[in-house]
KEKE-3310 file (N, C-alpha, C; in steps of 0.2 Angstrom, whole numbers, plus 5000, padded with zeros to 4 digits):
npx = (5004:5002:5003:4997:5001:4993:4998:5009:5009:5008:4999:5000:5014:5014:5006:5014:5025:5020:5016:5028:5035:5027:5026:5018:5016:5021:5025:5025:5021:5027:5019:5018:5014:5024:5039:5051:5046:5041:5053:5060:5052:5055:5068:5068:5062:5071:5071:5072:5068:5056:5048:5047:5048:5037:5032:5016:5000:4987:4975:4974:4967:4971:4985:4986:4980:4990:5001:4996:4995:5008:5015:5008:4998:4988:4979:4973:4978:4971:4977:4976:4970:4952:4946:4951:4946:4936:4942:4952:4946:4938:4949:4954:4943:4943:4955:4954:4956:4957:4951:4954:4950:4951:4942:4927:4920:4916:4904:4890:4882:4864:4856:4846:4842:4853:4856:4847:4842:4849:4861:4870:4877:4891:4901:4890:4893:4901:4893:4883:4889:4890:4884:4890:4903:4901:4896:4908:4916:4924:4931:4928:4934:4927:4930:4940:4949:4954:4943:4932:4931:4940:4931:4919:4920:4920:4907:4900:4904:4899:4885:4884:4888:4886:4874:4856:4847:4849:4850:4858:4872:4887:4900:4915:4928:4943:4956:4972:4982:4997:5005:5021:5027:5018:5003:4992:4991:4986:4984:4981:4977:4974:4965:4956:4951:4945:4935:4927:4923:4917:4907:4889:4885:4880:4866:4859:4843:4831:4817:4817:4828:4843:4848:4853:4862:4867:4885:4896:4886:4876:4884:4894:4900:4913:4920:4935:4945:4961:4968:4966:4954:4940:4933:4926:4915:4908:4895:4901:4903:4904:4910:4905:4892:4885:4888:4886:4871:4868:4871:4869:4857:4851:4844:4848:4862:4877:4891:4904:4917:4931:4936:4941:4950:4951:4939:4936:4946:4942:4930:4933:4941:4931:4922:4930:4931:4941:4940:4936:4936:4937:4946:4952:4955:4970:4979:4982:4985:4978:4971:4966:4958:4958:4969:4979:4978:4982:4995:5001:5002:5010:5017:5008:5014:5027:5027:5028:5039:5037:5025:5015:5006:4990:4979:4962:4951:4934:4919:4904:4891:4874:4861:4851:4852:4848:4836:4840:4846:4861:4878:4892:4909:4919:4936:4951:4967:4980:4997:5008:5022:5025:5021:5030:5042:5040:5037:5041:5032:5019:5006:4992:4992:4997:4988:4977:4982:4984:4972:4969:4980:4979:4967:4971:4979:4969:4962:4972:4974:4962:4953:4944:4931:4923:4912:4909:4904:4909:4908:4916:4907:4902:4909:4916:4920:4929:4941:4948:4949:4956:4969:4973:4981:4993:4997:5001:4991:4981:4964:4952:4939:4925)
npy = (4994:5011:5026:5043:5052:5064:5075:5075:5074:5070:5058:5055:5052:5041:5032:5030:5024:5012:5006:5004:4991:4983:4972:4975:4988:4999:5012:5027:5043:5056:5070:5087:5103:5109:5106:5103:5095:5084:5079:5076:5065:5056:5054:5047:5035:5030:5027:5033:5030:5023:5032:5046:5064:5078:5095:5101:5110:5108:5115:5118:5112:5109:5107:5095:5086:5087:5081:5068:5063:5064:5054:5043:5037:5025:5028:5041:5047:5055:5064:5076:5090:5090:5101:5103:5093:5093:5097:5088:5076:5079:5080:5067:5061:5068:5065:5051:5041:5030:5035:5039:5044:5049:5056:5064:5076:5092:5097:5109:5118:5119:5133:5140:5132:5124:5115:5105:5101:5094:5102:5104:5089:5079:5073:5074:5081:5072:5060:5065:5064:5051:5043:5048:5044:5030:5028:5031:5020:5021:5021:5028:5028:5032:5039:5031:5029:5026:5029:5038:5021:5008:5006:5006:4995:4985:4987:4983:4969:4965:4966:4957:4945:4944:4948:4947:4957:4974:4986:4998:5005:5011:5021:5022:5031:5032:5036:5035:5044:5054:5069:5073:5088:5098:5107:5108:5099:5093:5077:5075:5083:5099:5107:5099:5093:5104:5106:5094:5094:5106:5108:5105:5089:5074:5063:5047:5040:5027:5029:5043:5048:5057:5069:5083:5088:5097:5103:5092:5084:5072:5066:5051:5037:5027:5011:5008:4995:4985:4991:5005:5010:5019:5032:5048:5051:5060:5066:5069:5077:5066:5055:5041:5041:5046:5037:5023:5021:5021:5008:4999:4991:4999:5004:5015:5026:5032:5043:5044:5053:5053:5067:5074:5086:5094:5098:5110:5119:5119:5125:5138:5142:5143:5153:5164:5165:5159:5148:5151:5147:5156:5169:5183:5201:5206:5218:5222:5209:5195:5182:5166:5163:5150:5144:5151:5146:5133:5135:5139:5128:5113:5102:5088:5077:5077:5073:5061:5056:5061:5057:5046:5031:5023:5022:5019:5013:5010:4999:4999:4988:4985:4973:4960:4942:4926:4928:4933:4946:4955:4962:4969:4974:4979:4982:4991:4993:5004:5006:5018:5017:5005:5009:5019:5012:5003:5010:5023:5032:5041:5035:5039:5044:5033:5023:5028:5027:5014:5008:5013:5008:4994:4994:4998:4987:4977:4982:4982:4969:4964:4960:4968:4976:4988:5002:5019:5029:5024:5018:5011:5001:4995:4984:4967:4963:4953:4950:4961:4962:4950:4953:4963:4960:4955:4967:4973:4979:4972:4966:4967:4959:4962)
npz = (5000:4996:5004:5008:5021:5029:5040:5053:5067:5084:5083:5070:5069:5077:5069:5058:5064:5069:5058:5051:5053:5045:5031:5020:5019:5008:5005:5014:5014:5023:5027:5031:5038:5045:5040:5047:5058:5051:5046:5058:5062:5052:5054:5066:5062:5053:5039:5025:5012:5011:5019:5014:5015:5015:5012:5017:5014:5023:5021:5008:4995:4982:4984:4992:4982:4972:4979:4981:4968:4964:4971:4968:4976:4985:4996:5005:5021:5034:5046:5053:5062:5063:5057:5044:5037:5026:5014:5013:5012:5000:4991:4990:4984:4971:4966:4965:4974:4989:5006:5023:5039:5057:5064:5061:5049:5055:5067:5068:5080:5084:5079:5087:5098:5105:5115:5115:5102:5088:5076:5062:5060:5066:5053:5044:5032:5025:5024:5016:5004:5001:4991:4979:4981:4981:4968:4961:4964:4975:4992:5007:5023:5038:5054:5060:5072:5088:5097:5089:5081:5085:5096:5089:5082:5092:5096:5085:5085:5097:5094:5084:5090:5104:5110:5109:5109:5111:5124:5127:5120:5126:5125:5135:5142:5150:5161:5171:5169:5172:5170:5173:5180:5175:5177:5169:5155:5141:5134:5121:5106:5110:5102:5097:5108:5114:5105:5106:5119:5123:5114:5111:5118:5110:5110:5107:5105:5103:5093:5096:5090:5086:5099:5108:5123:5138:5139:5148:5155:5164:5174:5179:5189:5183:5184:5179:5171:5175:5185:5184:5189:5198:5189:5186:5173:5159:5148:5131:5115:5102:5089:5089:5093:5082:5073:5076:5077:5063:5058:5067:5079:5093:5108:5115:5113:5119:5123:5135:5144:5154:5162:5173:5183:5171:5167:5174:5169:5155:5155:5160:5149:5140:5145:5144:5131:5124:5117:5104:5087:5076:5068:5076:5077:5084:5089:5076:5070:5064:5072:5078:5094:5099:5093:5099:5112:5110:5106:5118:5126:5130:5117:5113:5107:5112:5125:5130:5138:5150:5155:5165:5168:5163:5150:5145:5133:5128:5126:5132:5133:5135:5137:5132:5131:5125:5133:5145:5156:5152:5153:5145:5145:5133:5130:5128:5135:5136:5141:5146:5148:5141:5128:5125:5126:5115:5103:5105:5107:5115:5126:5123:5110:5103:5105:5098:5086:5081:5076:5063:5056:5056:5049:5037:5033:5032:5021:5011:5010:5005:5013:5020:5011:5000:4995:4995:5009:5024:5040:5055:5059:5048:5044:5045:5061:5067:5059:5062:5077:5079:5075:5084:5096:5090:5085:5097:5105:5114:5117:5130:5140:5150)
capx = (5000:5006:4999:4999:4999:4993:4999:5014:5009:5008:4996:5003:5020:5013:5004:5020:5030:5016:5016:5034:5037:5023:5029:5013:5017:5027:5027:5020:5023:5026:5017:5016:5015:5030:5044:5056:5043:5041:5060:5061:5049:5058:5075:5067:5060:5077:5070:5070:5065:5049:5045:5049:5045:5035:5028:5009:4996:4981:4969:4974:4965:4976:4992:4985:4979:4996:5006:4994:4997:5016:5017:5003:4996:4982:4975:4975:4976:4970:4979:4976:4963:4946:4944:4954:4943:4932:4946:4956:4941:4937:4955:4954:4938:4945:4961:4952:4960:4953:4952:4953:4951:4950:4937:4923:4919:4914:4897:4888:4877:4858:4856:4842:4841:4859:4856:4841:4842:4856:4861:4874:4880:4897:4900:4885:4896:4904:4888:4879:4892:4891:4882:4895:4909:4899:4896:4914:4919:4929:4929:4930:4933:4927:4930:4944:4954:4952:4936:4928:4935:4940:4925:4914:4921:4918:4900:4898:4905:4894:4878:4884:4890:4885:4867:4850:4844:4854:4847:4862:4879:4890:4907:4917:4935:4945:4963:4975:4988:4999:5011:5025:5029:5013:4997:4988:4994:4982:4988:4979:4976:4969:4961:4951:4948:4940:4929:4923:4921:4912:4901:4883:4885:4874:4864:4854:4838:4826:4810:4818:4833:4848:4847:4859:4862:4873:4892:4898:4880:4875:4890:4893:4907:4914:4926:4939:4949:4968:4971:4964:4949:4934:4934:4920:4914:4903:4894:4905:4901:4909:4907:4902:4884:4883:4890:4883:4864:4868:4872:4867:4851:4851:4839:4851:4869:4881:4899:4906:4924:4934:4940:4943:4950:4951:4932:4936:4950:4939:4924:4936:4943:4925:4920:4935:4930:4947:4938:4934:4941:4937:4951:4950:4961:4974:4985:4984:4986:4973:4973:4961:4960:4960:4976:4984:4978:4986:5002:5003:5002:5015:5015:5007:5019:5033:5025:5029:5044:5035:5019:5015:5000:4987:4973:4957:4945:4930:4912:4900:4885:4869:4855:4848:4855:4844:4831:4843:4850:4868:4882:4899:4913:4925:4941:4959:4971:4987:5001:5012:5029:5025:5020:5036:5047:5039:5036:5044:5026:5015:5000:4986:4992:4999:4982:4973:4985:4984:4966:4970:4985:4975:4962:4975:4981:4963:4960:4977:4974:4956:4948:4938:4930:4917:4913:4905:4907:4908:4911:4919:4902:4900:4914:4916:4924:4933:4948:4952:4950:4961:4975:4975:4986:4999:5000:5003:4986:4976:4958:4950:4932:4923)
capy = (5000:5018:5031:5050:5054:5071:5077:5071:5076:5064:5052:5054:5049:5034:5028:5028:5019:5006:5003:5003:4984:4979:4972:4977:4995:5000:5019:5032:5050:5060:5077:5091:5110:5110:5101:5100:5090:5078:5077:5073:5058:5052:5052:5042:5029:5028:5023:5038:5028:5021:5037:5052:5070:5083:5100:5101:5114:5105:5120:5119:5105:5107:5105:5088:5082:5086:5076:5061:5061:5064:5048:5038:5034:5021:5030:5047:5046:5061:5064:5083:5092:5089:5108:5102:5087:5093:5098:5082:5071:5080:5079:5060:5059:5071:5061:5044:5036:5029:5040:5037:5048:5047:5061:5066:5083:5095:5099:5116:5118:5121:5140:5143:5127:5120:5110:5100:5099:5094:5106:5100:5083:5076:5068:5075:5083:5066:5055:5067:5063:5044:5040:5050:5040:5024:5028:5031:5014:5023:5020:5033:5026:5038:5038:5025:5029:5021:5031:5032:5016:5002:5006:5005:4988:4982:4988:4978:4962:4964:4966:4951:4939:4943:4950:4947:4964:4979:4992:5004:5005:5017:5021:5025:5032:5035:5035:5038:5047:5059:5072:5077:5095:5102:5108:5106:5097:5088:5072:5074:5089:5104:5110:5094:5092:5110:5105:5089:5095:5112:5107:5101:5082:5071:5056:5044:5036:5024:5033:5050:5050:5061:5075:5086:5090:5102:5100:5088:5082:5066:5062:5045:5034:5021:5008:5005:4989:4985:4996:5012:5011:5023:5039:5051:5052:5065:5067:5073:5076:5061:5052:5035:5041:5047:5031:5017:5020:5020:5001:4994:4993:4999:5008:5021:5026:5038:5043:5048:5053:5055:5073:5076:5093:5098:5102:5117:5123:5120:5130:5144:5144:5145:5159:5169:5166:5157:5142:5153:5145:5161:5173:5190:5206:5207:5223:5221:5203:5190:5176:5162:5162:5143:5143:5154:5142:5127:5137:5140:5122:5108:5098:5081:5072:5077:5073:5054:5054:5064:5054:5039:5028:5020:5025:5014:5015:5004:4999:4995:4986:4982:4971:4953:4936:4920:4930:4935:4952:4954:4968:4967:4980:4977:4987:4991:4997:5006:5008:5023:5015:5001:5012:5022:5007:4999:5014:5029:5037:5041:5030:5041:5044:5026:5019:5031:5026:5007:5006:5015:5004:4988:4995:4998:4980:4973:4984:4980:4961:4963:4957:4973:4979:4992:5008:5024:5032:5019:5018:5004:4996:4992:4979:4961:4965:4948:4950:4967:4960:4945:4956:4968:4957:4955:4974:4976:4982:4966:4969:4963:4958:4961)
capz = (5000:4996:5008:5009:5028:5030:5047:5057:5074:5089:5081:5063:5070:5079:5063:5054:5068:5070:5051:5048:5052:5040:5024:5015:5018:5003:5005:5017:5013:5029:5024:5037:5037:5048:5037:5052:5061:5047:5046:5064:5063:5047:5057:5071:5058:5050:5032:5021:5005:5012:5022:5011:5018:5010:5015:5014:5017:5023:5020:5001:4992:4976:4987:4994:4976:4969:4982:4980:4961:4963:4974:4965:4982:4986:5001:5009:5028:5037:5053:5056:5066:5058:5053:5037:5034:5020:5008:5012:5009:4993:4987:4989:4979:4965:4963:4964:4979:4995:5011:5030:5045:5064:5066:5055:5048:5061:5068:5070:5085:5082:5079:5092:5103:5104:5120:5114:5096:5084:5070:5058:5064:5064:5048:5039:5025:5022:5022:5011:4998:5001:4984:4974:4982:4979:4961:4958:4967:4980:4999:5012:5029:5042:5061:5061:5077:5094:5098:5086:5077:5088:5100:5085:5080:5097:5096:5080:5088:5103:5091:5080:5094:5111:5112:5105:5109:5115:5127:5127:5118:5129:5125:5141:5141:5156:5162:5177:5167:5176:5166:5178:5178:5172:5180:5164:5149:5138:5131:5114:5103:5113:5098:5096:5115:5115:5100:5108:5126:5124:5109:5115:5117:5106:5113:5102:5108:5098:5093:5097:5086:5089:5102:5112:5130:5140:5140:5155:5158:5166:5177:5182:5191:5180:5186:5173:5172:5175:5190:5183:5195:5197:5186:5184:5166:5158:5141:5127:5108:5099:5083:5089:5094:5076:5068:5078:5074:5056:5056:5073:5082:5100:5111:5117:5112:5122:5124:5141:5144:5161:5161:5180:5184:5165:5166:5176:5164:5149:5157:5160:5142:5136:5148:5142:5123:5121:5113:5098:5082:5071:5069:5078:5077:5090:5088:5069:5068:5064:5075:5082:5101:5101:5091:5104:5118:5108:5106:5124:5129:5127:5111:5116:5104:5116:5132:5132:5144:5156:5157:5169:5169:5158:5147:5143:5129:5128:5124:5137:5130:5140:5134:5133:5127:5127:5137:5151:5156:5151:5152:5143:5143:5129:5131:5127:5140:5134:5146:5143:5148:5136:5122:5124:5124:5109:5098:5107:5106:5121:5126:5120:5102:5100:5106:5093:5079:5079:5072:5055:5053:5055:5044:5031:5031:5030:5015:5007:5009:5002:5018:5021:5005:5000:4992:4998:5015:5028:5047:5057:5060:5042:5042:5050:5067:5069:5057:5066:5083:5079:5074:5089:5100:5086:5084:5103:5108:5115:5120:5136:5140:5157)
cpx = (5004:5001:5002:4997:4999:4993:5003:5015:5010:5005:4999:5010:5019:5010:5010:5025:5026:5016:5022:5036:5033:5025:5024:5013:5023:5029:5022:5024:5022:5025:5015:5017:5022:5035:5049:5053:5043:5048:5062:5058:5053:5065:5073:5065:5066:5076:5067:5067:5058:5045:5048:5045:5043:5031:5021:5005:4989:4974:4969:4973:4970:4983:4991:4984:4986:5001:5003:4995:5004:5018:5013:5001:4989:4977:4978:4973:4976:4971:4980:4970:4958:4944:4946:4950:4940:4937:4951:4952:4939:4943:4955:4949:4940:4950:4959:4955:4955:4955:4951:4954:4949:4944:4934:4923:4915:4907:4896:4882:4870:4858:4852:4841:4847:4859:4851:4841:4849:4855:4864:4878:4887:4897:4895:4888:4898:4898:4884:4882:4893:4890:4887:4901:4907:4899:4903:4918:4925:4927:4932:4928:4933:4926:4934:4950:4953:4945:4935:4933:4935:4934:4919:4914:4919:4910:4897:4898:4900:4887:4878:4884:4887:4878:4862:4847:4848:4850:4851:4869:4882:4897:4910:4925:4937:4953:4966:4982:4990:5005:5015:5027:5024:5006:4991:4991:4990:4986:4986:4978:4971:4964:4955:4947:4943:4934:4924:4919:4916:4907:4895:4884:4879:4873:4859:4849:4833:4820:4811:4823:4839:4846:4853:4857:4867:4879:4892:4892:4880:4881:4889:4900:4907:4920:4930:4944:4957:4971:4969:4959:4943:4936:4927:4920:4908:4901:4898:4903:4906:4905:4903:4894:4881:4884:4886:4876:4863:4868:4869:4860:4852:4846:4842:4859:4872:4888:4900:4914:4926:4938:4943:4944:4950:4944:4933:4940:4946:4933:4927:4938:4937:4922:4924:4934:4936:4946:4936:4939:4941:4942:4948:4956:4964:4980:4987:4985:4980:4975:4967:4963:4962:4967:4981:4984:4983:4993:5005:5005:5008:5013:5014:5012:5025:5032:5027:5033:5042:5028:5020:5007:4997:4981:4968:4952:4941:4923:4908:4893:4880:4863:4853:4851:4851:4839:4834:4847:4858:4871:4889:4902:4919:4930:4948:4962:4978:4991:5007:5019:5029:5025:5027:5042:5046:5040:5039:5038:5022:5009:4994:4986:4994:4992:4977:4976:4985:4978:4967:4975:4982:4970:4965:4977:4975:4961:4965:4976:4967:4951:4942:4938:4924:4918:4908:4908:4905:4911:4913:4913:4900:4904:4914:4922:4930:4940:4952:4954:4955:4968:4977:4981:4993:5002:5002:4998:4980:4970:4956:4942:4930:4916)
cpy = (5006:5023:5038:5051:5061:5073:5072:5073:5070:5058:5050:5050:5041:5029:5026:5023:5012:5002:5001:4995:4980:4979:4974:4985:4997:5007:5023:5039:5054:5068:5081:5098:5112:5104:5099:5095:5083:5075:5073:5066:5054:5050:5047:5035:5026:5024:5029:5036:5026:5027:5044:5058:5075:5089:5100:5107:5111:5109:5121:5112:5104:5105:5097:5084:5081:5081:5069:5059:5060:5057:5042:5034:5030:5024:5037:5046:5053:5061:5071:5084:5092:5096:5107:5096:5087:5093:5091:5076:5072:5079:5072:5058:5062:5067:5054:5039:5036:5034:5037:5043:5045:5051:5064:5073:5086:5097:5106:5115:5121:5129:5143:5138:5122:5114:5105:5097:5099:5099:5102:5095:5082:5072:5069:5077:5077:5061:5058:5066:5055:5041:5042:5045:5033:5023:5028:5025:5016:5022:5025:5030:5031:5036:5031:5027:5024:5023:5038:5027:5010:5001:5004:4997:4984:4982:4983:4971:4960:4962:4959:4944:4938:4945:4948:4953:4968:4985:4998:5002:5012:5017:5025:5025:5035:5033:5037:5041:5053:5062:5076:5084:5100:5102:5106:5105:5091:5083:5071:5082:5094:5106:5105:5093:5098:5108:5100:5090:5101:5112:5103:5093:5079:5064:5054:5040:5033:5028:5040:5052:5053:5067:5077:5087:5095:5099:5097:5086:5075:5062:5056:5042:5028:5018:5005:5000:4990:4990:5003:5014:5016:5030:5041:5053:5056:5064:5071:5072:5071:5057:5045:5035:5043:5041:5025:5016:5019:5013:4997:4996:4993:5005:5015:5020:5033:5037:5047:5047:5056:5061:5076:5084:5097:5101:5109:5122:5124:5125:5137:5147:5146:5151:5165:5170:5163:5150:5144:5151:5150:5166:5180:5195:5207:5212:5222:5214:5198:5184:5172:5161:5155:5141:5145:5149:5136:5129:5138:5134:5117:5104:5091:5076:5072:5076:5066:5052:5057:5061:5047:5037:5025:5023:5019:5017:5009:5005:4995:4994:4982:4979:4964:4948:4930:4922:4932:4941:4951:4961:4966:4974:4977:4983:4986:4996:4998:5009:5013:5021:5010:5004:5016:5018:5004:5004:5021:5034:5036:5037:5033:5041:5037:5022:5022:5028:5019:5005:5007:5010:4997:4988:4995:4991:4976:4976:4982:4973:4959:4959:4961:4976:4983:4998:5013:5027:5028:5020:5011:4999:4992:4986:4973:4963:4959:4948:4956:4965:4954:4947:4961:4966:4958:4962:4977:4979:4976:4969:4964:4963:4958:4961)
cpz = (5000:4999:5009:5016:5029:5037:5050:5064:5078:5086:5074:5064:5072:5074:5059:5058:5069:5063:5048:5048:5047:5033:5018:5014:5014:5004:5009:5017:5020:5027:5030:5035:5039:5045:5042:5056:5057:5046:5052:5065:5058:5050:5062:5067:5055:5043:5028:5014:5006:5015:5020:5015:5013:5014:5012:5018:5017:5022:5012:4998:4986:4978:4988:4987:4973:4972:4981:4973:4961:4966:4972:4971:4981:4991:5004:5016:5031:5044:5056:5060:5061:5055:5046:5034:5027:5014:5007:5009:5002:4989:4985:4983:4972:4962:4961:4968:4985:5000:5018:5034:5051:5067:5060:5054:5053:5061:5069:5074:5082:5083:5085:5098:5104:5109:5120:5107:5092:5078:5065:5062:5062:5059:5042:5032:5021:5020:5017:5004:4997:4994:4979:4975:4979:4971:4958:4960:4972:4987:5003:5019:5035:5050:5063:5066:5082:5096:5094:5082:5081:5093:5096:5083:5085:5098:5091:5082:5093:5099:5087:5084:5101:5114:5106:5104:5114:5117:5126:5125:5121:5129:5131:5141:5147:5157:5169:5175:5171:5171:5171:5175:5176:5176:5175:5157:5145:5134:5124:5112:5107:5109:5097:5103:5116:5111:5103:5114:5127:5119:5113:5113:5114:5109:5107:5106:5103:5099:5094:5092:5090:5093:5106:5119:5132:5141:5147:5158:5160:5169:5180:5184:5187:5182:5181:5175:5173:5179:5189:5188:5193:5195:5185:5177:5165:5150:5137:5120:5105:5093:5084:5090:5087:5071:5070:5076:5067:5054:5061:5076:5090:5102:5113:5115:5115:5122:5130:5142:5151:5160:5167:5180:5177:5164:5168:5171:5158:5150:5157:5153:5138:5139:5145:5134:5120:5117:5105:5092:5076:5073:5071:5077:5083:5088:5080:5066:5069:5067:5079:5089:5102:5099:5096:5110:5116:5108:5113:5128:5126:5122:5114:5113:5108:5123:5135:5138:5150:5159:5161:5169:5163:5156:5144:5139:5128:5127:5129:5134:5135:5136:5136:5129:5130:5133:5144:5150:5155:5150:5150:5142:5139:5128:5128:5131:5137:5140:5143:5143:5142:5129:5120:5122:5117:5103:5099:5106:5113:5120:5122:5112:5099:5100:5100:5086:5077:5074:5065:5052:5051:5049:5037:5028:5029:5023:5010:5005:5006:5007:5020:5014:5005:4996:4995:5004:5021:5035:5049:5057:5054:5040:5047:5055:5068:5066:5060:5073:5084:5078:5080:5094:5097:5085:5091:5107:5109:5118:5126:5136:5148:5157)
residu = (MET:ARG:VAL:LEU:LEU:VAL:GLY:VAL:GLY:GLY:VAL:GLY:GLU:ALA:ILE:ALA:ALA:ILE:ALA:LYS:PRO:ARG:GLU:TRP:MET:LYS:LEU:MET:VAL:LEU:ALA:ASP:TYR:ASN:ILE:GLN:ARG:ALA:GLU:GLU:VAL:GLN:LYS:LYS:LEU:GLY:ASP:ARG:ALA:ARG:PHE:PRO:VAL:GLU:THR:ILE:ASP:ALA:SER:ASN:GLN:GLY:ASN:ILE:GLU:ALA:LEU:ALA:LYS:LYS:TYR:ASN:VAL:ASP:LEU:ILE:MET:ASN:ALA:VAL:ASP:PRO:VAL:PHE:ASN:LYS:GLN:ILE:PHE:ASP:ALA:ALA:TYR:ASN:VAL:GLY:VAL:ASN:TYR:MET:ASP:MET:ALA:MET:THR:LEU:SER:GLU:PRO:HIS:PRO:THR:ASP:PRO:PHE:ASN:GLN:VAL:GLY:VAL:LYS:LEU:GLY:ASP:TYR:GLN:PHE:GLU:LYS:ALA:LYS:GLU:TRP:GLU:ALA:LYS:GLY:LEU:LEU:ALA:LEU:VAL:GLY:PHE:GLY:VAL:GLU:PRO:GLY:MET:ALA:ASP:VAL:PHE:ALA:ARG:TYR:ALA:ALA:ASP:HIS:LEU:PHE:ASP:GLU:ILE:ASP:GLU:ILE:GLY:ILE:ARG:ASP:GLY:ALA:ASN:LEU:VAL:VAL:ASP:GLY:TYR:ASP:PHE:ALA:PRO:THR:PHE:SER:ILE:TRP:THR:THR:ILE:GLU:GLU:CYS:LEU:ASN:PRO:PRO:VAL:ILE:TYR:GLU:GLU:GLY:LYS:GLY:TRP:PHE:THR:THR:ALA:PRO:PHE:SER:GLU:PRO:GLU:ILE:PHE:ASP:PHE:PRO:GLU:GLY:ILE:GLY:LYS:VAL:GLU:VAL:VAL:ASN:VAL:GLU:HIS:GLU:GLU:VAL:LEU:LEU:VAL:PRO:ARG:TRP:LEU:LYS:ALA:LYS:ARG:VAL:THR:PHE:LYS:TYR:GLY:LEU:GLY:ASP:GLU:ILE:ASP:VAL:LEU:LYS:THR:ILE:HIS:LYS:LEU:GLY:LEU:ASP:ASN:LYS:ASN:LYS:ILE:ASN:VAL:LYS:GLY:VAL:GLN:VAL:ALA:PRO:ARG:ASP:VAL:VAL:ALA:ALA:CYS:LEU:PRO:ASP:PRO:ALA:HIS:LEU:GLY:ASP:LYS:MET:ARG:GLY:LYS:VAL:CYS:ALA:GLY:THR:TRP:VAL:LYS:GLY:THR:LYS:ASP:GLY:LYS:LYS:LYS:GLU:VAL:TYR:LEU:TYR:GLN:VAL:ALA:ASP:ASN:GLN:GLY:CYS:MET:SER:LYS:TRP:ASN:CYS:GLN:ALA:VAL:VAL:ALA:GLN:THR:ALA:PHE:THR:PRO:VAL:ILE:ALA:MET:GLU:LEU:LEU:GLU:LYS:GLY:ILE:TRP:LYS:GLY:ALA:GLY:VAL:LEU:GLY:PRO:GLU:ALA:PHE:ASP:PRO:ILE:PRO:PHE:MET:GLU:ARG:MET:GLU:GLY:TYR:GLY:PHE:PRO:TYR:GLY:VAL:ARG)
# end
């Protein structure tokens, strides 16, 4: 497979590191706006021939198309903040190659009733173009990270093999990670964290469809496995709630994330207007407040040696089997020390990165096939889950 990797931040680096030992990965172009960053990753990988570097402007669709054609790629892998999704998605369609992302096109809150009604939903732009992709015989895989991604694969597996009827599919994400030397240091893109956590969370209910609620609503204590323990989790906007009901039958679908003290920080950012992604004039300079926040914080890609602990991503399914009530939590726990020793990448970005690489293998070997715009629920989950341990990310079941 020949891949144009758009974005070589923390997750992009981890994708390249996890893909490197795979013989089916013939070429992966490390393309980033910051060429020095791409060269840094290339040096770590130690394989200039298979991992060439290029400067790319992810806001420039023509630039993306030109690089895809230059390297004759089979797939464009979107590993940048989702604000750039539309042009990367459209570039793949225009060039005639497959596409994959880990987060779908952005939502827009309802203009008059944002905490009750959905406006533009995550991924709406992409799903509206599904028939065009299908007609062209192209495949766009959307939401193929860990959450969304692996969590959706687990949901499909539970629906196929573990339940006759599902009451709720609830994604639950928690960690006991500590970053030494920082009072506040998000282990994932702060741009994306703000987007997810301050937008109205979406919930799905059978008979009601999708609806929204207030940020950080419905707090609950969830007991995470493998020593992480009890963590308070709250509703957060996330793709799984928009993906699962398109393919699977469940009475309710939710996503809850453990934020801890970060909730107070995010609330303050919102109160000050620093979550604004639109540019404002600051002494003659046009700058987006959210970009300023991101610039003030440490780069998650370089936090690995300061991090301790584990992160857990998983899918909690409740329903019935053979007439009896049943609950199952399918999960993956990544330990930071283990991820640093194996890939020199911190746990959060490494855990996010393994799903797209497994998906690439399944596409390359013809095990997963299709056309159109498809989420993880559209594919047989077993080939994916069978490969998880071999990739260093075994799953657990409770």
